[in-house]
mmCIF file of the N, C-alpha and C atoms, coordinates in Angstrom:
data_MODEL
# 
_entry.id   MODEL 
# 
loop_
_atom_site.group_PDB 
_atom_site.id 
_atom_site.type_symbol 
_atom_site.label_atom_id 
_atom_site.label_alt_id 
_atom_site.label_comp_id 
_atom_site.label_asym_id 
_atom_site.label_entity_id 
_atom_site.label_seq_id 
_atom_site.pdbx_PDB_ins_code 
_atom_site.Cartn_x 
_atom_site.Cartn_y 
_atom_site.Cartn_z 
_atom_site.occupancy 
_atom_site.B_iso_or_equiv 
_atom_site.pdbx_formal_charge 
_atom_site.auth_seq_id 
_atom_site.auth_comp_id 
_atom_site.auth_asym_id 
_atom_site.auth_atom_id 
_atom_site.pdbx_PDB_model_num 
ATOM 1   N N  . MET A 1 1  ? 20.840  29.824  -7.218  1.00 0.00 ? 1  MET A N  1 
ATOM 2   C CA . MET A 1 1  ? 19.391  29.841  -7.303  1.00 0.00 ? 1  MET A CA 1 
ATOM 3   C C  . MET A 1 1  ? 18.893  28.870  -8.373  1.00 0.00 ? 1  MET A C  1 
ATOM 4   N N  . GLU A 1 2  ? 19.636  28.771  -9.456  1.00 0.00 ? 2  GLU A N  1 
ATOM 5   C CA . GLU A 1 2  ? 19.251  27.867  -10.536 1.00 0.00 ? 2  GLU A CA 1 
ATOM 6   C C  . GLU A 1 2  ? 19.345  26.408  -10.083 1.00 0.00 ? 2  GLU A C  1 
ATOM 7   N N  . ASP A 1 3  ? 20.356  26.113  -9.248  1.00 0.00 ? 3  ASP A N  1 
ATOM 8   C CA . ASP A 1 3  ? 20.489  24.745  -8.725  1.00 0.00 ? 3  ASP A CA 1 
ATOM 9   C C  . ASP A 1 3  ? 19.312  24.382  -7.835  1.00 0.00 ? 3  ASP A C  1 
ATOM 10  N N  . PHE A 1 4  ? 18.879  25.336  -7.011  1.00 0.00 ? 4  PHE A N  1 
ATOM 11  C CA . PHE A 1 4  ? 17.734  25.086  -6.129  1.00 0.00 ? 4  PHE A CA 1 
ATOM 12  C C  . PHE A 1 4  ? 16.462  24.857  -6.945  1.00 0.00 ? 4  PHE A C  1 
ATOM 13  N N  . LYS A 1 5  ? 16.291  25.627  -8.005  1.00 0.00 ? 5  LYS A N  1 
ATOM 14  C CA . LYS A 1 5  ? 15.133  25.456  -8.878  1.00 0.00 ? 5  LYS A CA 1 
ATOM 15  C C  . LYS A 1 5  ? 15.164  24.080  -9.548  1.00 0.00 ? 5  LYS A C  1 
ATOM 16  N N  . ASN A 1 6  ? 16.329  23.663  -10.013 1.00 0.00 ? 6  ASN A N  1 
ATOM 17  C CA . ASN A 1 6  ? 16.455  22.339  -10.616 1.00 0.00 ? 6  ASN A CA 1 
ATOM 18  C C  . ASN A 1 6  ? 16.179  21.241  -9.595  1.00 0.00 ? 6  ASN A C  1 
ATOM 19  N N  . PHE A 1 7  ? 16.633  21.455  -8.355  1.00 0.00 ? 7  PHE A N  1 
ATOM 20  C CA . PHE A 1 7  ? 16.361  20.498  -7.281  1.00 0.00 ? 7  PHE A CA 1 
ATOM 21  C C  . PHE A 1 7  ? 14.859  20.359  -7.047  1.00 0.00 ? 7  PHE A C  1 
ATOM 22  N N  . LEU A 1 8  ? 14.158  21.484  -6.985  1.00 0.00 ? 8  LEU A N  1 
ATOM 23  C CA . LEU A 1 8  ? 12.708  21.452  -6.771  1.00 0.00 ? 8  LEU A CA 1 
ATOM 24  C C  . LEU A 1 8  ? 11.982  20.792  -7.927  1.00 0.00 ? 8  LEU A C  1 
ATOM 25  N N  . ILE A 1 9  ? 12.420  21.061  -9.130  1.00 0.00 ? 9  ILE A N  1 
ATOM 26  C CA . ILE A 1 9  ? 11.789  20.443  -10.299 1.00 0.00 ? 9  ILE A CA 1 
ATOM 27  C C  . ILE A 1 9  ? 12.052  18.941  -10.319 1.00 0.00 ? 9  ILE A C  1 
ATOM 28  N N  . ARG A 1 10 ? 13.262  18.547  -9.988  1.00 0.00 ? 10 ARG A N  1 
ATOM 29  C CA . ARG A 1 10 ? 13.629  17.128  -10.044 1.00 0.00 ? 10 ARG A CA 1 
ATOM 30  C C  . ARG A 1 10 ? 12.928  16.305  -8.963  1.00 0.00 ? 10 ARG A C  1 
ATOM 31  N N  . PHE A 1 11 ? 12.794  16.864  -7.778  1.00 0.00 ? 11 PHE A N  1 
ATOM 32  C CA . PHE A 1 11 ? 12.250  16.113  -6.647  1.00 0.00 ? 11 PHE A CA 1 
ATOM 33  C C  . PHE A 1 11 ? 10.890  16.632  -6.190  1.00 0.00 ? 11 PHE A C  1 
ATOM 34  N N  . ARG A 1 12 ? 10.099  17.192  -7.080  1.00 0.00 ? 12 ARG A N  1 
ATOM 35  C CA . ARG A 1 12 ? 8.830   17.806  -6.684  1.00 0.00 ? 12 ARG A CA 1 
ATOM 36  C C  . ARG A 1 12 ? 7.838   16.797  -6.116  1.00 0.00 ? 12 ARG A C  1 
ATOM 37  N N  . TYR A 1 13 ? 7.765   15.606  -6.693  1.00 0.00 ? 13 TYR A N  1 
ATOM 38  C CA . TYR A 1 13 ? 6.795   14.619  -6.206  1.00 0.00 ? 13 TYR A CA 1 
ATOM 39  C C  . TYR A 1 13 ? 7.211   14.059  -4.846  1.00 0.00 ? 13 TYR A C  1 
ATOM 40  N N  . GLN A 1 14 ? 8.499   13.901  -4.632  1.00 0.00 ? 14 GLN A N  1 
ATOM 41  C CA . GLN A 1 14 ? 8.967   13.446  -3.327  1.00 0.00 ? 14 GLN A CA 1 
ATOM 42  C C  . GLN A 1 14 ? 8.706   14.501  -2.259  1.00 0.00 ? 14 GLN A C  1 
ATOM 43  N N  . ILE A 1 15 ? 8.882   15.751  -2.599  1.00 0.00 ? 15 ILE A N  1 
ATOM 44  C CA . ILE A 1 15 ? 8.621   16.842  -1.658  1.00 0.00 ? 15 ILE A CA 1 
ATOM 45  C C  . ILE A 1 15 ? 7.133   16.908  -1.332  1.00 0.00 ? 15 ILE A C  1 
ATOM 46  N N  . ILE A 1 16 ? 6.283   16.782  -2.338  1.00 0.00 ? 16 ILE A N  1 
ATOM 47  C CA . ILE A 1 16 ? 4.837   16.791  -2.112  1.00 0.00 ? 16 ILE A CA 1 
ATOM 48  C C  . ILE A 1 16 ? 4.445   15.606  -1.235  1.00 0.00 ? 16 ILE A C  1 
ATOM 49  N N  . GLY A 1 17 ? 5.010   14.436  -1.501  1.00 0.00 ? 17 GLY A N  1 
ATOM 50  C CA . GLY A 1 17 ? 4.734   13.257  -0.688  1.00 0.00 ? 17 GLY A CA 1 
ATOM 51  C C  . GLY A 1 17 ? 5.149   13.453  0.758   1.00 0.00 ? 17 GLY A C  1 
ATOM 52  N N  . ALA A 1 18 ? 6.309   14.056  0.964   1.00 0.00 ? 18 ALA A N  1 
ATOM 53  C CA . ALA A 1 18 ? 6.783   14.312  2.325   1.00 0.00 ? 18 ALA A CA 1 
ATOM 54  C C  . ALA A 1 18 ? 5.873   15.303  3.049   1.00 0.00 ? 18 ALA A C  1 
ATOM 55  N N  . LEU A 1 19 ? 5.420   16.325  2.353   1.00 0.00 ? 19 LEU A N  1 
ATOM 56  C CA . LEU A 1 19 ? 4.510   17.301  2.970   1.00 0.00 ? 19 LEU A CA 1 
ATOM 57  C C  . LEU A 1 19 ? 3.174   16.654  3.341   1.00 0.00 ? 19 LEU A C  1 
ATOM 58  N N  . ILE A 1 20 ? 2.667   15.807  2.488   1.00 0.00 ? 20 ILE A N  1 
ATOM 59  C CA . ILE A 1 20 ? 1.422   15.102  2.792   1.00 0.00 ? 20 ILE A CA 1 
ATOM 60  C C  . ILE A 1 20 ? 1.617   14.181  3.988   1.00 0.00 ? 20 ILE A C  1 
ATOM 61  N N  . ALA A 1 21 ? 2.762   13.489  4.045   1.00 0.00 ? 21 ALA A N  1 
ATOM 62  C CA . ALA A 1 21 ? 3.044   12.599  5.176   1.00 0.00 ? 21 ALA A CA 1 
ATOM 63  C C  . ALA A 1 21 ? 3.126   13.390  6.484   1.00 0.00 ? 21 ALA A C  1 
ATOM 64  N N  . ILE A 1 22 ? 3.775   14.536  6.450   1.00 0.00 ? 22 ILE A N  1 
ATOM 65  C CA . ILE A 1 22 ? 3.870   15.381  7.650   1.00 0.00 ? 22 ILE A CA 1 
ATOM 66  C C  . ILE A 1 22 ? 2.485   15.850  8.069   1.00 0.00 ? 22 ILE A C  1 
ATOM 67  N N  . LEU A 1 23 ? 1.658   16.242  7.115   1.00 0.00 ? 23 LEU A N  1 
ATOM 68  C CA . LEU A 1 23 ? 0.304   16.680  7.410   1.00 0.00 ? 23 LEU A CA 1 
ATOM 69  C C  . LEU A 1 23 ? -0.512  15.556  8.036   1.00 0.00 ? 23 LEU A C  1 
ATOM 70  N N  . LEU A 1 24 ? -0.412  14.351  7.491   1.00 0.00 ? 24 LEU A N  1 
ATOM 71  C CA . LEU A 1 24 ? -1.139  13.213  8.045   1.00 0.00 ? 24 LEU A CA 1 
ATOM 72  C C  . LEU A 1 24 ? -0.681  12.897  9.467   1.00 0.00 ? 24 LEU A C  1 
ATOM 73  N N  . LEU A 1 25 ? 0.622   12.955  9.703   1.00 0.00 ? 25 LEU A N  1 
ATOM 74  C CA . LEU A 1 25 ? 1.135   12.657  11.038  1.00 0.00 ? 25 LEU A CA 1 
ATOM 75  C C  . LEU A 1 25 ? 0.729   13.725  12.050  1.00 0.00 ? 25 LEU A C  1 
ATOM 76  N N  . CYS A 1 26 ? 0.747   14.971  11.643  1.00 0.00 ? 26 CYS A N  1 
ATOM 77  C CA . CYS A 1 26 ? 0.412   16.055  12.565  1.00 0.00 ? 26 CYS A CA 1 
ATOM 78  C C  . CYS A 1 26 ? -1.074  16.076  12.910  1.00 0.00 ? 26 CYS A C  1 
ATOM 79  N N  . THR A 1 27 ? -1.913  15.687  12.003  1.00 0.00 ? 27 THR A N  1 
ATOM 80  C CA . THR A 1 27 ? -3.351  15.739  12.250  1.00 0.00 ? 27 THR A CA 1 
ATOM 81  C C  . THR A 1 27 ? -3.913  14.430  12.773  1.00 0.00 ? 27 THR A C  1 
ATOM 82  N N  . GLY A 1 28 ? -3.134  13.369  12.734  1.00 0.00 ? 28 GLY A N  1 
ATOM 83  C CA . GLY A 1 28 ? -3.616  12.074  13.201  1.00 0.00 ? 28 GLY A CA 1 
ATOM 84  C C  . GLY A 1 28 ? -4.462  11.349  12.173  1.00 0.00 ? 28 GLY A C  1 
ATOM 85  N N  . LEU A 1 29 ? -4.494  11.842  10.951  1.00 0.00 ? 29 LEU A N  1 
ATOM 86  C CA . LEU A 1 29 ? -5.276  11.202  9.899   1.00 0.00 ? 29 LEU A CA 1 
ATOM 87  C C  . LEU A 1 29 ? -4.654  9.903   9.403   1.00 0.00 ? 29 LEU A C  1 
ATOM 88  N N  . TYR A 1 30 ? -3.406  9.650   9.821   1.00 0.00 ? 30 TYR A N  1 
ATOM 89  C CA . TYR A 1 30 ? -2.763  8.414   9.385   1.00 0.00 ? 30 TYR A CA 1 
ATOM 90  C C  . TYR A 1 30 ? -3.513  7.192   9.896   1.00 0.00 ? 30 TYR A C  1 
ATOM 91  N N  . LYS A 1 31 ? -4.211  7.334   11.027  1.00 0.00 ? 31 LYS A N  1 
ATOM 92  C CA . LYS A 1 31 ? -4.991  6.210   11.554  1.00 0.00 ? 31 LYS A CA 1 
ATOM 93  C C  . LYS A 1 31 ? -6.137  5.865   10.599  1.00 0.00 ? 31 LYS A C  1 
ATOM 94  N N  . VAL A 1 32 ? -6.782  6.882   10.067  1.00 0.00 ? 32 VAL A N  1 
ATOM 95  C CA . VAL A 1 32 ? -7.873  6.668   9.114   1.00 0.00 ? 32 VAL A CA 1 
ATOM 96  C C  . VAL A 1 32 ? -7.329  6.050   7.829   1.00 0.00 ? 32 VAL A C  1 
ATOM 97  N N  . VAL A 1 33 ? -6.214  6.565   7.359   1.00 0.00 ? 33 VAL A N  1 
ATOM 98  C CA . VAL A 1 33 ? -5.603  6.045   6.136   1.00 0.00 ? 33 VAL A CA 1 
ATOM 99  C C  . VAL A 1 33 ? -5.192  4.592   6.341   1.00 0.00 ? 33 VAL A C  1 
ATOM 100 N N  . LEU A 1 34 ? -4.667  4.261   7.513   1.00 0.00 ? 34 LEU A N  1 
ATOM 101 C CA . LEU A 1 34 ? -4.278  2.883   7.807   1.00 0.00 ? 34 LEU A CA 1 
ATOM 102 C C  . LEU A 1 34 ? -5.480  1.954   7.781   1.00 0.00 ? 34 LEU A C  1 
ATOM 103 N N  . TRP A 1 35 ? -6.600  2.376   8.363   1.00 0.00 ? 35 TRP A N  1 
ATOM 104 C CA . TRP A 1 35 ? -7.817  1.553   8.334   1.00 0.00 ? 35 TRP A CA 1 
ATOM 105 C C  . TRP A 1 35 ? -8.313  1.364   6.907   1.00 0.00 ? 35 TRP A C  1 
ATOM 106 N N  . ILE A 1 36 ? -8.245  2.408   6.112   1.00 0.00 ? 36 ILE A N  1 
ATOM 107 C CA . ILE A 1 36 ? -8.684  2.309   4.712   1.00 0.00 ? 36 ILE A CA 1 
ATOM 108 C C  . ILE A 1 36 ? -7.798  1.313   3.955   1.00 0.00 ? 36 ILE A C  1 
ATOM 109 N N  . LEU A 1 37 ? -6.487  1.365   4.207   1.00 0.00 ? 37 LEU A N  1 
ATOM 110 C CA . LEU A 1 37 ? -5.583  0.425   3.542   1.00 0.00 ? 37 LEU A CA 1 
ATOM 111 C C  . LEU A 1 37 ? -5.854  -1.013  3.969   1.00 0.00 ? 37 LEU A C  1 
ATOM 112 N N  . VAL A 1 38 ? -6.157  -1.231  5.247   1.00 0.00 ? 38 VAL A N  1 
ATOM 113 C CA . VAL A 1 38 ? -6.471  -2.576  5.718   1.00 0.00 ? 38 VAL A CA 1 
ATOM 114 C C  . VAL A 1 38 ? -7.753  -3.082  5.059   1.00 0.00 ? 38 VAL A C  1 
ATOM 115 N N  . ILE A 1 39 ? -8.757  -2.220  4.950   1.00 0.00 ? 39 ILE A N  1 
ATOM 116 C CA . ILE A 1 39 ? -10.012 -2.602  4.311   1.00 0.00 ? 39 ILE A CA 1 
ATOM 117 C C  . ILE A 1 39 ? -9.787  -2.926  2.832   1.00 0.00 ? 39 ILE A C  1 
ATOM 118 N N  . LEU A 1 40 ? -9.011  -2.098  2.150   1.00 0.00 ? 40 LEU A N  1 
ATOM 119 C CA . LEU A 1 40 ? -8.716  -2.353  0.730   1.00 0.00 ? 40 LEU A CA 1 
ATOM 120 C C  . LEU A 1 40 ? -7.926  -3.643  0.544   1.00 0.00 ? 40 LEU A C  1 
ATOM 121 N N  . ALA A 1 41 ? -6.998  -3.934  1.459   1.00 0.00 ? 41 ALA A N  1 
ATOM 122 C CA . ALA A 1 41 ? -6.248  -5.185  1.372   1.00 0.00 ? 41 ALA A CA 1 
ATOM 123 C C  . ALA A 1 41 ? -7.185  -6.374  1.564   1.00 0.00 ? 41 ALA A C  1 
ATOM 124 N N  . GLY A 1 42 ? -8.142  -6.262  2.476   1.00 0.00 ? 42 GLY A N  1 
ATOM 125 C CA . GLY A 1 42 ? -9.111  -7.333  2.673   1.00 0.00 ? 42 GLY A CA 1 
ATOM 126 C C  . GLY A 1 42 ? -9.981  -7.542  1.452   1.00 0.00 ? 42 GLY A C  1 
ATOM 127 N N  . ILE A 1 43 ? -10.401 -6.467  0.830   1.00 0.00 ? 43 ILE A N  1 
ATOM 128 C CA . ILE A 1 43 ? -11.206 -6.565  -0.390  1.00 0.00 ? 43 ILE A CA 1 
ATOM 129 C C  . ILE A 1 43 ? -10.405 -7.236  -1.495  1.00 0.00 ? 43 ILE A C  1 
ATOM 130 N N  . TYR A 1 44 ? -9.148  -6.851  -1.641  1.00 0.00 ? 44 TYR A N  1 
ATOM 131 C CA . TYR A 1 44 ? -8.301  -7.444  -2.674  1.00 0.00 ? 44 TYR A CA 1 
ATOM 132 C C  . TYR A 1 44 ? -8.083  -8.933  -2.415  1.00 0.00 ? 44 TYR A C  1 
ATOM 133 N N  . CYS A 1 45 ? -7.816  -9.297  -1.158  1.00 0.00 ? 45 CYS A N  1 
ATOM 134 C CA . CYS A 1 45 ? -7.613  -10.718 -0.829  1.00 0.00 ? 45 CYS A CA 1 
ATOM 135 C C  . CYS A 1 45 ? -8.878  -11.524 -1.126  1.00 0.00 ? 45 CYS A C  1 
ATOM 136 N N  . GLY A 1 46 ? -10.030 -10.994 -0.774  1.00 0.00 ? 46 GLY A N  1 
ATOM 137 C CA . GLY A 1 46 ? -11.278 -11.684 -1.068  1.00 0.00 ? 46 GLY A CA 1 
ATOM 138 C C  . GLY A 1 46 ? -11.486 -11.866 -2.560  1.00 0.00 ? 46 GLY A C  1 
ATOM 139 N N  . TYR A 1 47 ? -11.186 -10.854 -3.328  1.00 0.00 ? 47 TYR A N  1 
ATOM 140 C CA . TYR A 1 47 ? -11.303 -10.941 -4.781  1.00 0.00 ? 47 TYR A CA 1 
ATOM 141 C C  . TYR A 1 47 ? -10.338 -11.977 -5.339  1.00 0.00 ? 47 TYR A C  1 
ATOM 142 N N  . TYR A 1 48 ? -9.101  -11.954 -4.854  1.00 0.00 ? 48 TYR A N  1 
ATOM 143 C CA . TYR A 1 48 ? -8.082  -12.893 -5.336  1.00 0.00 ? 48 TYR A CA 1 
ATOM 144 C C  . TYR A 1 48 ? -8.462  -14.331 -4.988  1.00 0.00 ? 48 TYR A C  1 
ATOM 145 N N  . PHE A 1 49 ? -8.889  -14.555 -3.749  1.00 0.00 ? 49 PHE A N  1 
ATOM 146 C CA . PHE A 1 49 ? -9.266  -15.898 -3.331  1.00 0.00 ? 49 PHE A CA 1 
ATOM 147 C C  . PHE A 1 49 ? -10.485 -16.390 -4.105  1.00 0.00 ? 49 PHE A C  1 
ATOM 148 N N  . GLY A 1 50 ? -11.435 -15.516 -4.348  1.00 0.00 ? 50 GLY A N  1 
ATOM 149 C CA . GLY A 1 50 ? -12.615 -15.909 -5.105  1.00 0.00 ? 50 GLY A CA 1 
ATOM 150 C C  . GLY A 1 50 ? -12.296 -16.256 -6.539  1.00 0.00 ? 50 GLY A C  1 
ATOM 151 N N  . LYS A 1 51 ? -11.373 -15.524 -7.126  1.00 0.00 ? 51 LYS A N  1 
ATOM 152 C CA . LYS A 1 51 ? -11.025 -15.739 -8.523  1.00 0.00 ? 51 LYS A CA 1 
ATOM 153 C C  . LYS A 1 51 ? -10.131 -16.965 -8.708  1.00 0.00 ? 51 LYS A C  1 
ATOM 154 N N  . ASN A 1 52 ? -9.265  -17.254 -7.744  1.00 0.00 ? 52 ASN A N  1 
ATOM 155 C CA . ASN A 1 52 ? -8.288  -18.339 -7.863  1.00 0.00 ? 52 ASN A CA 1 
ATOM 156 C C  . ASN A 1 52 ? -8.545  -19.434 -6.837  1.00 0.00 ? 52 ASN A C  1 
ATOM 157 N N  . LYS A 1 53 ? -9.795  -19.747 -6.610  1.00 0.00 ? 53 LYS A N  1 
ATOM 158 C CA . LYS A 1 53 ? -10.178 -20.689 -5.560  1.00 0.00 ? 53 LYS A CA 1 
ATOM 159 C C  . LYS A 1 53 ? -9.536  -22.060 -5.749  1.00 0.00 ? 53 LYS A C  1 
ATOM 160 N N  . GLU A 1 54 ? -9.579  -22.596 -6.935  1.00 0.00 ? 54 GLU A N  1 
ATOM 161 C CA . GLU A 1 54 ? -9.053  -23.942 -7.184  1.00 0.00 ? 54 GLU A CA 1 
ATOM 162 C C  . GLU A 1 54 ? -7.537  -23.995 -7.018  1.00 0.00 ? 54 GLU A C  1 
ATOM 163 N N  . GLN A 1 55 ? -6.842  -22.983 -7.507  1.00 0.00 ? 55 GLN A N  1 
ATOM 164 C CA . GLN A 1 55 ? -5.387  -22.952 -7.375  1.00 0.00 ? 55 GLN A CA 1 
ATOM 165 C C  . GLN A 1 55 ? -4.981  -22.857 -5.906  1.00 0.00 ? 55 GLN A C  1 
ATOM 166 N N  . ILE A 1 56 ? -5.708  -22.075 -5.134  1.00 0.00 ? 56 ILE A N  1 
ATOM 167 C CA . ILE A 1 56 ? -5.398  -21.920 -3.713  1.00 0.00 ? 56 ILE A CA 1 
ATOM 168 C C  . ILE A 1 56 ? -5.656  -23.224 -2.974  1.00 0.00 ? 56 ILE A C  1 
ATOM 169 N N  . LYS A 1 57 ? -6.750  -23.902 -3.302  1.00 0.00 ? 57 LYS A N  1 
ATOM 170 C CA . LYS A 1 57 ? -7.037  -25.204 -2.683  1.00 0.00 ? 57 LYS A CA 1 
ATOM 171 C C  . LYS A 1 57 ? -5.915  -26.187 -2.954  1.00 0.00 ? 57 LYS A C  1 
ATOM 172 N N  . GLU A 1 58 ? -5.449  -26.215 -4.188  1.00 0.00 ? 58 GLU A N  1 
ATOM 173 C CA . GLU A 1 58 ? -4.381  -27.137 -4.571  1.00 0.00 ? 58 GLU A CA 1 
ATOM 174 C C  . GLU A 1 58 ? -3.082  -26.805 -3.836  1.00 0.00 ? 58 GLU A C  1 
ATOM 175 N N  . LYS A 1 59 ? -2.735  -25.535 -3.757  1.00 0.00 ? 59 LYS A N  1 
ATOM 176 C CA . LYS A 1 59 ? -1.497  -25.126 -3.066  1.00 0.00 ? 59 LYS A CA 1 
ATOM 177 C C  . LYS A 1 59 ? -1.591  -25.449 -1.573  1.00 0.00 ? 59 LYS A C  1 
ATOM 178 N N  . LEU A 1 60 ? -2.737  -25.195 -0.951  1.00 0.00 ? 60 LEU A N  1 
ATOM 179 C CA . LEU A 1 60 ? -2.902  -25.519 0.465   1.00 0.00 ? 60 LEU A CA 1 
ATOM 180 C C  . LEU A 1 60 ? -2.824  -27.015 0.705   1.00 0.00 ? 60 LEU A C  1 
ATOM 181 N N  . LYS A 1 61 ? -3.432  -27.788 -0.186  1.00 0.00 ? 61 LYS A N  1 
ATOM 182 C CA . LYS A 1 61 ? -3.374  -29.244 -0.067  1.00 0.00 ? 61 LYS A CA 1 
ATOM 183 C C  . LYS A 1 61 ? -1.942  -29.730 -0.159  1.00 0.00 ? 61 LYS A C  1 
ATOM 184 N N  . ASN A 1 62 ? -1.175  -29.216 -1.112  1.00 0.00 ? 62 ASN A N  1 
ATOM 185 C CA . ASN A 1 62 ? 0.221   -29.609 -1.253  1.00 0.00 ? 62 ASN A CA 1 
ATOM 186 C C  . ASN A 1 62 ? 1.043   -29.191 -0.028  1.00 0.00 ? 62 ASN A C  1 
ATOM 187 N N  . LEU A 1 63 ? 0.756   -28.017 0.522   1.00 0.00 ? 63 LEU A N  1 
ATOM 188 C CA . LEU A 1 63 ? 1.465   -27.545 1.707   1.00 0.00 ? 63 LEU A CA 1 
ATOM 189 C C  . LEU A 1 63 ? 1.170   -28.440 2.907   1.00 0.00 ? 63 LEU A C  1 
ATOM 190 N N  . ILE A 1 64 ? -0.095  -28.809 3.079   1.00 0.00 ? 64 ILE A N  1 
ATOM 191 C CA . ILE A 1 64 ? -0.478  -29.668 4.193   1.00 0.00 ? 64 ILE A CA 1 
ATOM 192 C C  . ILE A 1 64 ? 0.120   -31.061 4.033   1.00 0.00 ? 64 ILE A C  1 
ATOM 193 N N  . ASP A 1 65 ? 0.174   -31.559 2.804   1.00 0.00 ? 65 ASP A N  1 
ATOM 194 C CA . ASP A 1 65 ? 0.763   -32.883 2.556   1.00 0.00 ? 65 ASP A CA 1 
ATOM 195 C C  . ASP A 1 65 ? 2.252   -32.911 2.869   1.00 0.00 ? 65 ASP A C  1 
ATOM 196 N N  . LYS A 1 66 ? 2.942   -31.787 2.660   1.00 0.00 ? 66 LYS A N  1 
ATOM 197 C CA . LYS A 1 66 ? 4.381   -31.722 2.947   1.00 0.00 ? 66 LYS A CA 1 
ATOM 198 C C  . LYS A 1 66 ? 4.657   -31.726 4.435   1.00 0.00 ? 66 LYS A C  1 
ATOM 199 N N  . MET A 1 67 ? 3.710   -31.280 5.250   1.00 0.00 ? 67 MET A N  1 
ATOM 200 C CA . MET A 1 67 ? 3.909   -31.208 6.697   1.00 0.00 ? 67 MET A CA 1 
ATOM 201 C C  . MET A 1 67 ? 3.803   -32.548 7.269   1.00 0.00 ? 67 MET A C  1 
# 
């Protein structure tokens, strides 16, 4: 019993993550979560491109010149 308790304490976050994943899959909410992740990735890319515009232009120019 003590080993099982230590197992639960050691892997509690992984177990919670697995339970949440099972819940998302069973309810179909993973589709909503996937859309949210795609939207957040788009927001991050826009922020990154806006902040590093000159560096991106230079890298693209060098890439096109190599082709």
